[in-house]
C-alpha positions as a printed Julia matrix, in Angstrom:
411×3 Matrix{Float64}:
  58.73  -133.53  102.95
  61.29  -131.84  102.44
  63.38  -133.82  104.84
  62.15  -136.86  103.41
  62.95  -136.1    99.8
  66.27  -135.21  100.4
  66.89  -138.41  102.48
  65.65  -140.42   99.64
  67.91  -138.81   97.22
  71.13  -139.19   99.75
  70.03  -142.65   99.73
  69.78  -143.09   96.13
  73.15  -141.76   95.83
  74.55  -144.17   98.09
  73.66  -147.3    96.62
  73.64  -146.47   93.08
  76.3   -143.81   92.94
  78.94  -144.86   95.35
  77.48  -148.26   95.65
  77.59  -149.6    91.96
  78.79  -146.72   89.75
  81.83  -145.56   91.31
  83.15  -149.31   91.85
  81.95  -149.99   88.13
  84.24  -147.05   86.76
  87.22  -148.71   88.17
  87.13  -151.88   85.48
  87.99  -148.74   83.05
  91.5   -147.21   82.55
  91.47  -143.52   82.62
  92.24  -142.11   79.01
  95.26  -139.62   80.06
  94.4   -137.52   77.2
  90.95  -137.65   76.91
  88.93  -134.12   77.9
  85.11  -133.49   78.41
  83.62  -130.1    78.25
  79.96  -130.07   80.0
  77.87  -127.16   79.1
  75.7   -124.94   81.18
  71.82  -126.12   81.26
  72.37  -129.76   80.36
  74.81  -128.9    77.51
  73.86  -125.69   75.45
  76.68  -124.44   73.58
  77.67  -121.11   74.8
  79.62  -119.32   77.99
  83.31  -120.23   78.6
  82.99  -123.68   78.28
  82.16  -122.73   74.47
  85.19  -120.91   73.95
  87.51  -122.93   75.25
  86.53  -125.81   73.77
  86.65  -124.03   70.63
  90.07  -122.4    71.37
  91.5   -125.96   71.74
  89.87  -127.06   68.38
  91.76  -124.41   66.56
  95.31  -125.64   67.96
  94.64  -128.8    66.44
  96.43  -130.17   69.04
  98.04  -133.96   68.38
  97.66  -136.07   71.57
  94.56  -134.44   72.76
  91.23  -136.03   72.26
  88.25  -133.91   73.38
  84.46  -133.57   73.33
  81.69  -131.32   73.75
  79.51  -133.17   76.14
  75.42  -132.51   75.41
  72.09  -133.66   76.46
  70.55  -131.33   74.41
  70.11  -132.87   70.55
  70.15  -129.51   68.57
  73.07  -128.56   69.9
  74.51  -132.08   68.95
  73.21  -132.06   65.5
  74.97  -128.82   64.95
  78.41  -129.68   66.39
  78.28  -132.64   64.3
  77.05  -130.76   61.16
  80.28  -128.88   61.68
  82.8   -131.39   62.13
  82.88  -130.5    65.88
  83.78  -133.13   68.15
  80.63  -133.83   70.42
  78.92  -136.63   72.24
  75.12  -137.01   73.3
  74.53  -137.71   76.59
  73.0   -140.39   78.0
  74.15  -142.76   75.42
  76.39  -145.83   75.75
  79.62  -143.81   74.19
  79.14  -140.84   76.17
  78.92  -142.71   79.56
  82.22  -144.52   78.39
  83.88  -141.56   77.66
  82.78  -139.74   80.75
  83.99  -143.08   83.14
  87.45  -142.75   81.31
  88.02  -139.39   81.34
  91.08  -137.38   83.05
  89.9   -134.03   82.8
  85.84  -132.57   82.85
  85.76  -129.11   82.26
  82.51  -127.37   83.28
  81.21  -123.53   83.7
  78.67  -124.15   86.84
  77.57  -126.49   89.29
  74.35  -128.65   88.32
  77.07  -130.3    85.48
  77.31  -133.44   88.17
  73.87  -134.02   88.8
  72.08  -137.48   87.3
  75.27  -139.42   88.3
  77.89  -137.77   86.13
  79.84  -136.67   89.1
  79.79  -140.51   89.93
  80.31  -141.39   86.51
  84.0   -139.34   86.31
  84.97  -139.57   89.6
  88.73  -140.45   88.81
  88.62  -137.41   86.6
  90.51  -133.99   87.22
  87.48  -131.19   87.49
  88.23  -127.84   86.4
  85.46  -124.87   86.78
  85.81  -122.12   84.67
  82.79  -120.66   86.51
  80.25  -118.07   84.47
  80.86  -114.61   85.95
  82.16  -112.26   88.71
  79.02  -112.0    91.24
  77.43  -109.12   92.8
  75.34  -111.79   94.79
  76.48  -114.24   97.66
  77.56  -117.36   96.05
  78.41  -121.16   97.65
  79.86  -120.87  100.99
  79.32  -117.11  101.48
  75.79  -117.97  101.67
  75.18  -118.5   105.53
  72.72  -121.26  105.08
  74.87  -123.08  102.55
  77.72  -122.7   104.76
  76.06  -123.77  108.24
  74.66  -126.61  106.37
  77.67  -127.28  104.62
  79.82  -127.57  107.82
  77.15  -129.55  109.63
  77.85  -133.2   110.67
  74.91  -134.56  108.07
  75.28  -131.8   105.61
  79.08  -133.01  105.18
  77.8   -136.82  104.6
  74.91  -135.98  102.59
  77.02  -133.51  100.43
  79.44  -136.26  100.0
  77.08  -138.83   98.98
  75.56  -136.54   96.58
  78.7   -135.24   95.23
  78.12  -131.91   96.3
  81.21  -130.95   98.28
  84.07  -131.82   96.15
  87.2   -129.85   95.77
  88.12  -128.39   92.21
  91.32  -128.74   90.84
  91.27  -125.71   89.27
  88.91  -122.78   89.51
  89.2   -119.63   86.98
  89.07  -116.44   88.3
  89.94  -113.01   86.5
  92.04  -111.0    89.38
  93.66  -111.65   92.6
  91.48  -109.14   94.56
  88.16  -111.27   93.18
  89.99  -114.98   93.98
  90.92  -113.68   97.71
  87.3   -111.61   98.47
  85.08  -113.8    96.71
  85.76  -116.95   95.03
  88.22  -118.56   97.48
  86.0   -118.01  100.32
  82.72  -119.41   98.79
  84.37  -122.64   96.33
  86.98  -125.51   97.54
  89.77  -125.62   94.7
  93.11  -126.9    95.12
  94.72  -124.01   92.66
  92.84  -120.92   91.54
  94.13  -118.66   88.17
  93.42  -115.5    87.4
  93.45  -115.97   83.9
  90.5   -114.19   82.89
  87.16  -115.83   81.17
  87.46  -117.78   77.79
  84.22  -116.17   76.62
  85.39  -112.33   76.73
  88.51  -113.32   74.21
  86.23  -112.76   71.3
  86.03  -109.22   72.45
  89.49  -108.47   71.01
  89.3   -110.14   67.99
  88.6   -107.82   65.01
  86.66  -110.52   63.2
  84.4   -113.33   64.67
  84.41  -117.08   62.45
  81.65  -119.26   61.53
  82.48  -121.41   64.94
  82.11  -118.04   67.01
  78.49  -117.5    65.64
  77.56  -120.96   66.45
  74.31  -120.96   68.91
  73.72  -117.29   68.41
  70.79  -115.81   67.29
  72.18  -115.14   63.83
  68.9   -113.31   62.48
  69.18  -110.85   65.42
  72.71  -110.44   65.08
  72.23  -109.79   61.25
  69.34  -106.88   61.55
  71.23  -105.17   64.55
  74.6   -105.16   62.15
  72.29  -103.71   59.56
  70.65  -101.0    61.72
  73.88  -100.33   63.06
  75.37   -99.65   59.63
  72.37   -96.94   58.91
  73.49   -95.11   62.28
  71.33   -96.66   65.03
  72.57   -97.33   68.34
  72.14  -100.15   69.93
  70.99  -100.49   73.54
  71.07  -104.08   75.27
  69.15  -104.86   77.88
  69.95  -107.81   79.7
  68.67  -108.84   83.26
  69.42  -111.05   85.97
  67.82  -114.38   85.92
  66.38  -114.89   89.58
  64.03  -111.92   89.82
  60.89  -112.76   92.02
  59.19  -109.86   90.55
  59.24  -111.39   87.38
  60.28  -109.09   84.22
  59.39  -105.28   83.83
  57.76  -105.82   80.51
  55.04  -108.34   82.12
  54.74  -106.3    84.97
  54.19  -103.14   83.21
  57.13  -101.04   84.02
  58.58  -100.99   81.07
  55.9    -99.81   78.07
  56.92  -101.4    74.88
  54.84   -98.5    72.57
  56.37   -95.64   74.29
  60.25   -97.34   74.25
  59.31   -97.83   70.76
  58.35   -94.47   70.15
  61.87   -92.9    72.17
  63.62   -95.41   69.78
  62.09   -93.77   66.69
  62.51   -90.31   67.97
  66.66   -90.75   68.4
  67.28   -93.46   65.84
  67.9    -96.25   68.72
  67.44  -100.01   68.43
  66.53  -101.71   71.66
  67.54  -105.56   71.98
  66.19  -107.73   74.61
  68.33  -110.62   75.85
  66.58  -112.23   78.95
  68.74  -114.77   80.94
  68.29  -118.59   79.44
  66.45  -119.63   82.35
  63.73  -117.13   81.05
  61.67  -117.47   77.83
  59.23  -114.21   77.18
  58.94  -113.25   73.45
  55.53  -111.59   73.71
  54.49  -108.43   71.65
  58.4   -108.14   70.56
  57.25  -108.8    66.88
  55.12  -105.68   67.13
  58.24  -103.03   66.6
  60.85  -102.92   64.32
  63.05  -101.0    66.54
  62.99  -103.5    69.4
  64.45  -106.79   69.04
  64.18  -110.1    71.1
  67.22  -111.93   71.32
  66.8   -115.44   71.72
  67.09  -116.4    75.43
  68.77  -119.4    75.1
  71.68  -118.44   72.9
  75.02  -117.23   73.28
  75.25  -113.38   74.45
  78.85  -112.72   73.73
  78.92  -111.75   70.34
  75.91  -109.7    71.11
  77.41  -107.7    73.87
  80.22  -106.81   71.04
  78.17  -105.02   69.14
  76.2   -103.54   71.76
  76.79   -99.18   72.33
  75.29   -99.48   75.8
  74.39  -102.19   78.08
  71.21  -102.02   80.51
  71.37  -104.12   83.19
  70.38  -105.01   87.1
  71.67  -107.18   89.2
  73.65  -109.36   86.55
  77.76  -109.89   86.26
  77.06  -109.24   82.78
  78.3   -105.9    83.24
  81.63  -106.95   84.59
  82.23  -108.57   81.27
  81.1   -105.66   79.41
  83.79  -103.56   81.17
  86.16  -104.74   78.87
  84.8   -103.11   75.9
  85.0    -99.72   77.74
  81.38   -98.68   76.85
  78.63   -97.02   79.14
  76.33   -99.01   81.23
  73.42   -97.88   82.93
  71.64  -100.12   85.98
  67.56  -100.63   86.01
  66.72  -101.9    89.85
  63.12  -100.85   89.18
  62.68  -103.51   92.08
  65.57  -103.1    94.77
  63.49  -103.29   97.61
  61.65  -106.85   96.95
  64.66  -107.78   95.11
  67.01  -107.92   98.24
  64.44  -109.51  100.3
  64.38  -112.56   98.01
  68.23  -113.04   98.34
  70.87  -113.72  100.81
  72.04  -110.66  100.48
  74.92  -108.81   97.43
  78.72  -108.45   98.66
  78.68  -105.29   98.24
  76.72  -101.98   98.24
  74.76  -101.4    95.32
  74.32   -98.04   94.89
  77.69   -96.58   96.11
  79.69   -99.88   94.17
  78.04  -100.07   90.3
  79.99   -98.02   87.65
  76.85   -96.34   86.0
  73.65   -94.33   86.74
  71.06   -96.2    88.64
  67.37   -95.96   87.02
  64.19   -96.99   88.86
  61.84   -95.96   86.26
  61.45   -95.81   82.62
  61.01   -92.42   82.18
  64.28   -92.19   83.88
  65.93   -94.61   81.84
  65.29   -92.96   78.76
  66.35   -89.73   79.85
  69.74   -91.27   80.94
  69.91   -93.07   77.4
  69.21   -89.79   75.54
  71.99   -88.11   77.58
  74.77   -90.89   76.9
  73.8    -91.18   73.06
  72.71   -87.66   71.89
  74.29   -85.29   74.62
  77.57   -87.81   75.0
  77.35   -87.27   78.35
  79.22   -89.99   80.4
  79.91   -89.37   83.82
  81.27   -92.84   84.7
  84.47   -93.17   82.62
  86.76   -93.34   85.59
  84.79   -95.54   87.72
  84.29   -97.68   85.39
  87.93   -97.98   84.73
  88.56   -98.39   88.51
  86.12  -101.2    88.38
  87.72  -103.24   85.66
  90.91  -102.68   86.83
  89.65  -104.26   89.99
  88.17  -107.27   88.52
  90.46  -107.86   85.55
  93.96  -108.59   85.75
  94.36  -108.84   82.07
  92.61  -107.14   79.28
  93.28  -109.5    76.22
  92.47  -112.3    74.13
  94.48  -114.71   76.56
  92.52  -116.21   78.78
  91.87  -119.4    76.85
  95.33  -119.92   76.13
  96.38  -119.37   79.85
  93.94  -121.56   81.01
  94.8   -124.53   78.37
  98.37  -123.94   78.97
  97.67  -124.78   82.87
  95.85  -127.79   82.42
  98.54  -129.52   80.06
 101.43  -128.53   82.24
  99.32  -130.18   85.31
  96.85  -132.42   84.44
  97.63  -134.11   80.79
 101.25  -134.04   80.2
 102.06  -134.4    83.89
  99.76  -137.58   84.17
């Protein structure tokens, strides 16, 4: 059934995508100054695309026409209300813009679905990506590499727009480019600029646009409690966990966690991956906050005193804040069996204490916050220097200068 389904999709892409859509695009001239920003999950307003887009908007640069491209009506209405250039897709206007765009900027691979790749076949493709991975990605996954290099795989991927070569792929350091991204993806250019989303870590004050599509009420409560002396602990796990989440599975007891928080003036904030929605029971505790999983996490990271995660690349971003990180891989063995493998040995590589139970997690938080015992300062700094070439607010500026020099001014 899987082969039949894949064959049908390939035939559809061949007939509609390459047989009809792509030829029709040549009836419309490319606008040399038109840039489209396409958000993750059908156009949510967060991650690297959001912050590079806001950077460009702040430049008020003459001669560049740009839009945030979304299939989400709420995002569309929010940006429209704030006088930010936005297109709702699919509409005639959005389709025309995609056909004529000179540069398309995204931060994940699904942006190309539903013939968007074919509509923008003549545009330069800029991939900002969405984090420094712990897990194997792209061509580093043996099964994907084998299929992509096979005769049928090459044909199928080409027809479906899955084996294209990026014109620019954003990385964070020479080490990450050489050891991960250059082996996992195909790109004509790599730039070790850093991620636009981390630029706000170095801003003294966030503005209204930075806070668009964030969980504003949760941020307000966190800031209020921190102002009263509470320390905030953010729990932000990965998305593709086959064992569910630790609350649903009973690994974390919320009542016990709330008691610990009250005793030590700690505020716990739970932020799940955008693909996961689980808010059950959070309203019962005034010292445990559920941060909307579909909203932007970057302003939340900025005001968190400690990060707790498992296999998520969010910890790499957090290194730039020079604050403690705790790793909570409570399901380590089951998780590894479900994956294609990690890029390195987890236990020896992560720059923070590893906890496998709630008791151990609470004990570690107590030592960090109450006893001020942080044994991983040096290892965090070592990891940060390996992962990031820059520790500043200039990522967006470096990327945009490259785009202007190579894709817009030179076009």
